[in-house]
VOKE-37957 format. One line per 10 residues: number of its first residue (from 1); their letters; for each residue x, y, z of C-alpha. Coordinates in steps of 0.05 Angstrom, whole numbers. Each point is the difference from the previous one (the first is absolute). Example, Ala and Ser with C-alpha at 12.3 -4.5 7.8 and 13.67 -1.06 7.14 Angstrom:
BEGIN
1	as	246:-90:156 ~ 27:69:-13 $
END
This chain:
BEGIN
1	malqgttghg	1593:2136:2327 ~ 42:69:19 ~ 77:-1:10 ~ 32:49:52 ~ 49:40:-28 ~ 65:21:34 ~ 40:61:-17 ~ 1:55:-54 ~ -40:61:-9 ~ -44:38:-48 $
11	vlrrtsvalg	-68:-4:-42 ~ -21:-31:-60 ~ -28:38:-58 ~ -78:-8:-10 ~ 5:-34:-66 ~ 8:-69:-19 ~ 70:-28:2 ~ -6:-64:-46 ~ 70:-20:-11 ~ -15:-68:-32 $
21	aaglaiagfa	8:24:-71 ~ 69:-7:-30 ~ -1:74:-31 ~ -17:27:68 ~ 57:-35:32 ~ 49:13:-54 ~ -14:78:0 ~ 18:10:72 ~ 57:-46:7 ~ 61:32:-13 $
31	ayggndhddg	77:-24:10 ~ 29:23:66 ~ 67:32:-16 ~ -14:13:-76 ~ 59:-22:-36 ~ 55:6:57 ~ 55:-48:-11 ~ 32:24:59 ~ 8:-51:56 ~ -3:44:63 $
41	ggggrhhdra	-29:-47:40 ~ -57:-17:-43 ~ 36:-52:-42 ~ -22:26:-68 ~ 64:-12:-40 ~ -10:-45:-59 ~ 65:-29:-1 ~ 17:-25:67 ~ -11:-71:15 ~ -59:-29:44 $
51	rnvifiqgdg	31:-49:52 ~ -69:-10:21 ~ -65:3:-28 ~ -67:-6:35 ~ -60:-5:-40 ~ -67:20:42 ~ -65:-13:-31 ~ -69:11:20 ~ -42:-49:-34 ~ -55:33:-35 $
61	mgiahrelir	25:72:23 ~ -20:58:-45 ~ 6:76:14 ~ -69:2:32 ~ 21:-56:47 ~ 58:37:20 ~ -40:66:13 ~ -57:-46:38 ~ 61:-19:44 ~ 30:69:8 $
71	latvgkdgql	-61:38:19 ~ -28:-54:50 ~ 69:-2:33 ~ 34:67:-1 ~ -55:51:-30 ~ 6:48:-58 ~ 67:33:27 ~ 30:-68:17 ~ 47:-44:-40 ~ 14:-73:-9 $
81	amdalrfagw	64:-34:3 ~ -12:-27:-66 ~ -16:66:-22 ~ 66:31:24 ~ 48:-36:-42 ~ 32:55:-46 ~ -21:-27:-72 ~ -68:-12:-29 ~ -30:-29:-61 ~ -45:-43:-21 $
91	thtdsvdpee	-11:-69:-40 ~ -49:-27:-52 ~ -25:-73:21 ~ -17:-28:-64 ~ 9:-73:-10 ~ -2:-33:-76 ~ -60:-46:21 ~ -35:-17:-63 ~ -66:-5:39 ~ -2:50:53 $
101	avtdsaagat	13:79:0 ~ 27:7:65 ~ 54:-37:35 ~ 2:-48:59 ~ 55:0:51 ~ 45:-54:-29 ~ 7:32:-69 ~ 5:68:37 ~ 60:-28:49 ~ 26:-41:-57 $
111	afstgvrtyn	13:69:-40 ~ 34:29:61 ~ 42:-62:17 ~ 23:-23:-71 ~ -14:67:-50 ~ -46:-43:-42 ~ -75:12:-11 ~ -39:-71:0 ~ -73:-21:10 ~ -42:-4:60 $
121	gavgvdadgh	19:-55:47 ~ 71:-9:-23 ~ 57:-3:49 ~ 67:13:-19 ~ -13:-13:-74 ~ -10:36:-67 ~ -61:-3:-39 ~ 20:-73:-32 ~ 13:-28:71 ~ 75:1:-4 $
131	pvptllehah	38:16:67 ~ 33:72:0 ~ 57:12:50 ~ -32:48:63 ~ 29:52:34 ~ 13:-46:63 ~ 39:-47:-45 ~ 40:53:-30 ~ 19:25:71 ~ 17:-69:17 $
141	nlgkatglvt	50:-7:-54 ~ 32:68:18 ~ 10:-33:61 ~ -56:33:43 ~ -40:-34:55 ~ -74:5:-17 ~ -64:-5:38 ~ -79:2:-4 ~ -43:23:50 ~ -76:10:-9 $
151	taqvtdatpa	-67:-7:39 ~ -26:-46:-52 ~ 18:-67:-10 ~ 73:2:-21 ~ -18:-41:-61 ~ -46:49:-18 ~ 4:39:-67 ~ 45:59:23 ~ 52:-40:30 ~ -5:-60:-46 $
161	afgahvpdrg	14:49:-62 ~ 68:22:32 ~ 22:-75:24 ~ -33:-48:-50 ~ -20:-17:-70 ~ -70:-29:-9 ~ -54:8:-52 ~ -61:2:47 ~ 12:38:67 ~ -44:-52:37 $
171	dhseiarqyi	48:-51:-1 ~ 26:17:68 ~ 38:-66:21 ~ 39:9:-62 ~ 17:65:14 ~ 23:-14:73 ~ 39:-60:-28 ~ 46:47:-48 ~ 6:50:55 ~ 39:-57:43 $
181	eesrpdvilg	33:-37:-54 ~ 12:52:-57 ~ -5:79:13 ~ 15:-12:75 ~ -13:67:28 ~ 38:8:70 ~ -64:26:36 ~ -76:-24:-14 ~ -48:28:51 ~ -75:3:-3 $
191	ggedwwfpag	-63:-42:-5 ~ -22:-67:-34 ~ 26:-56:35 ~ -56:-43:-26 ~ 36:0:-71 ~ 65:-33:35 ~ -29:-61:42 ~ -37:-51:-44 ~ -77:-18:30 ~ -8:-32:58 $
201	dpgawpdhpa	64:35:31 ~ -23:66:28 ~ 66:24:19 ~ 6:52:50 ~ -69:39:-17 ~ -58:-51:10 ~ -49:-21:-54 ~ -66:33:-2 ~ 8:60:45 ~ -60:37:28 $
211	edpteesrst	13:59:-44 ~ -3:-36:-59 ~ -16:-83:-5 ~ 16:-2:-75 ~ 75:7:18 ~ 43:-65:7 ~ 63:-29:-27 ~ 3:-19:-73 ~ 74:1:-23 ~ 8:-40:-65 $
221	qgnlverakq	75:-6:6 ~ 1:-39:66 ~ 28:33:66 ~ 36:66:-20 ~ 17:21:63 ~ 43:-60:16 ~ 33:7:-67 ~ 12:71:13 ~ 36:-17:62 ~ 39:-51:-35 $
231	qgyeyvstaa	22:50:-48 ~ 24:46:65 ~ -58:43:16 ~ -21:14:72 ~ -69:-4:9 ~ -47:40:43 ~ -79:3:9 ~ -7:53:50 ~ 24:68:20 ~ 43:-23:60 $
241	elkkadgarl	35:-47:-43 ~ 12:50:-55 ~ 29:43:55 ~ 54:-51:22 ~ 10:-27:-68 ~ 74:11:-19 ~ 15:-39:-58 ~ 27:28:-68 ~ -60:-32:-38 ~ -70:14:31 $
251	lglfanqemf	-66:-29:-22 ~ -61:23:47 ~ -73:-19:-20 ~ -47:36:53 ~ -69:-16:-26 ~ -36:-59:-37 ~ -18:51:-64 ~ 8:76:7 ~ 14:29:62 ~ -70:34:7 $
261	qqanegegdv	-65:-18:-12 ~ -29:45:-58 ~ -75:9:-4 ~ -59:54:-3 ~ 4:44:70 ~ -33:-41:52 ~ 2:-63:-38 ~ 64:-32:25 ~ 47:48:-18 ~ 60:2:44 $
271	yappvplvdm	70:39:-11 ~ 43:-22:56 ~ 61:-40:-28 ~ 31:-46:47 ~ 69:38:-12 ~ -10:66:-20 ~ 33:19:-77 ~ 50:45:35 ~ 20:-50:44 ~ 16:-51:-59 $
281	aakaldvlse	27:58:-39 ~ 50:18:57 ~ 21:-73:12 ~ 9:-5:-76 ~ 46:63:1 ~ 38:-32:60 ~ 16:-61:-38 ~ 10:27:-69 ~ 50:57:23 ~ 48:-45:19 $
291	drdgffllie	17:-18:-71 ~ 66:39:-14 ~ -26:13:-78 ~ -76:24:21 ~ -61:-30:-9 ~ -65:6:-41 ~ -64:-1:46 ~ -73:0:-25 ~ -50:25:55 ~ -74:-8:-15 $
301	eeaidemahh	-67:22:40 ~ -50:-41:-38 ~ -64:22:41 ~ -3:64:-34 ~ -25:-37:-61 ~ -39:-53:36 ~ -40:44:45 ~ -15:53:-58 ~ -31:-65:-44 ~ -46:4:55 $
311	sntaltiksg	-12:69:6 ~ 24:-2:74 ~ 29:76:9 ~ 14:-11:75 ~ 46:-60:-8 ~ 30:32:-64 ~ 21:55:36 ~ 30:-38:60 ~ 38:-43:-43 ~ 24:61:-41 $
321	qaldqtvamv	25:29:64 ~ 34:-68:15 ~ 31:8:-64 ~ 23:73:14 ~ 27:-21:65 ~ 45:-48:-32 ~ 24:51:-50 ~ 17:44:57 ~ 44:-56:32 ~ 37:-13:-75 $
331	mdfakhhrdt	11:70:-10 ~ 38:3:72 ~ 36:-57:-21 ~ 18:36:-66 ~ 24:65:33 ~ 55:-41:30 ~ 15:-38:-66 ~ 3:56:-49 ~ 19:-49:-62 ~ -75:-28:15 $
341	lvlvvgdhet	-56:11:-56 ~ -71:-1:26 ~ -64:0:-43 ~ -80:-7:19 ~ -43:-13:-52 ~ -66:-32:-17 ~ -6:-58:-50 ~ -69:23:-20 ~ -61:39:32 ~ -57:-39:34 $
351	gglaienvda	-73:21:13 ~ 0:66:-43 ~ 2:38:66 ~ -18:67:4 ~ -4:48:55 ~ -61:48:11 ~ -38:52:49 ~ -52:-35:45 ~ -64:12:-38 ~ -60:-36:15 $
361	edesgegqta	-26:17:-75 ~ 55:-35:-26 ~ -7:-71:20 ~ 23:-59:-51 ~ 2:-66:-7 ~ -8:-64:42 ~ 51:-56:24 ~ 69:7:-39 ~ -23:63:-32 ~ -22:37:61 $
371	edgpfplags	11:69:32 ~ 34:-14:67 ~ 12:50:60 ~ -2:55:23 ~ 69:0:22 ~ 34:50:45 ~ 51:41:-37 ~ 58:10:50 ~ 16:59:37 ~ -68:30:-15 $
381	dldftvdwtt	-69:-4:13 ~ -20:-18:-74 ~ -18:-68:-23 ~ 5:-28:-69 ~ -30:-62:-39 ~ 21:-50:-53 ~ -24:-29:-55 ~ 18:-66:-29 ~ -21:-5:-76 ~ 23:-71:-8 $
391	gahtgaatpl	23:-65:36 ~ 53:-14:-50 ~ 65:34:-25 ~ -8:59:-39 ~ 54:24:-59 ~ 29:63:42 ~ 64:18:-1 ~ 38:-7:70 ~ 38:49:36 ~ 77:-15:15 $
401	taegphavel	45:35:45 ~ 76:-17:5 ~ 64:27:38 ~ 73:-26:-11 ~ 47:-17:-60 ~ -34:8:-62 ~ -63:18:29 ~ -6:64:-44 ~ -8:-44:-62 ~ -69:-23:30 $
411	arsqpntavf	-28:69:6 ~ -39:-1:-63 ~ -56:-30:-41 ~ 18:-70:-10 ~ -23:-70:-18 ~ 10:-50:57 ~ 48:-40:-38 ~ 41:64:4 ~ 14:-7:76 ~ 31:-69:-12 $
421	dvlleamrgh	52:35:-47 ~ 17:54:53 ~ 11:-45:59 ~ 44:-48:-37 ~ 38:57:-29 ~ 4:24:73 ~ 25:-68:26 ~ 53:-3:-55 ~ 23:72:8 ~ -8:16:-73 $
END
């Protein structure tokens, strides 16, 4: 399945560009701006306080995913918004799971959110199952507004790791309960309405939709939307309602489960969120920026990971483009709010993605380890193919780009837990 490119010029070397391996990713990924601590519009000074922190995650997004999105969108000589941030580094993604060598999203997000490595499946707890304070909770204690925005269920592993504490990432309704009764983010936007309404009460999104008949309301904690309203949240379920919403606390659930349908190409795969990620993020910024003490906001594009699990290159690209559009909007906000720290990172790599020349004698794999393509290299008459070496996660390091107060401290090789340290320091102004 081919994807049309947009802008950009240049040619692709007639050699394989296999960027899934961590070593090659690291070798080619240097810090923009070096050790320059001068603010100068780039916001690199390590001693400035970050009034606002915007944590943007492409779930499952490794260096090869970023290059795939770039080549398909702007071509060899183009640059994505996420790659234009001034400082760059990478993070190691290892969890401390006793049975698996490679992390999952829950352990990866918990490392970012708490600075503590934990076992796969753990959300906001350490390896012994004990709750650990998150960046969102630290921000709240500093008087800041907080928000969670995702194209996954709002109770999925990544947002949950910032706003809840459970030993099992699958306890979605308990995660939702903790949001509205304990961590209390001011803005919660995404999918997953099924986990907020009890069985037999479909809410705004009907049970058993044609695109996925398995979806149905299944809250184990009663009607959590009603409880959210009692806690002062304005509830919305459509793009029109979101646009009109004017409450200081906002809960928006725009799908039964994820805001897309993940599948192999041509087998029911759809990436068309009822509310685009960029619109949810823009609304969150509108609400949160009213707080005079600033805010902490998590923004996640989940479909990069889910489509990579299915070797679905076309929708990996499409969801990556949606993420990059969101990054561009966020950076426009940051230009007008110089005390804002923005970072873009992946929690792990998914799919063992490799970008290659078209070669009829180099076909490999089937199903979730297939060669996919060809795809057009934007701005040229060349094509490339994509090899998926696994349908699971890999242990590759993930690239990170950042700009704003303390961003220079992220321009290095680091464990994922170090991101927590830098962001907390930035919010505190130490």
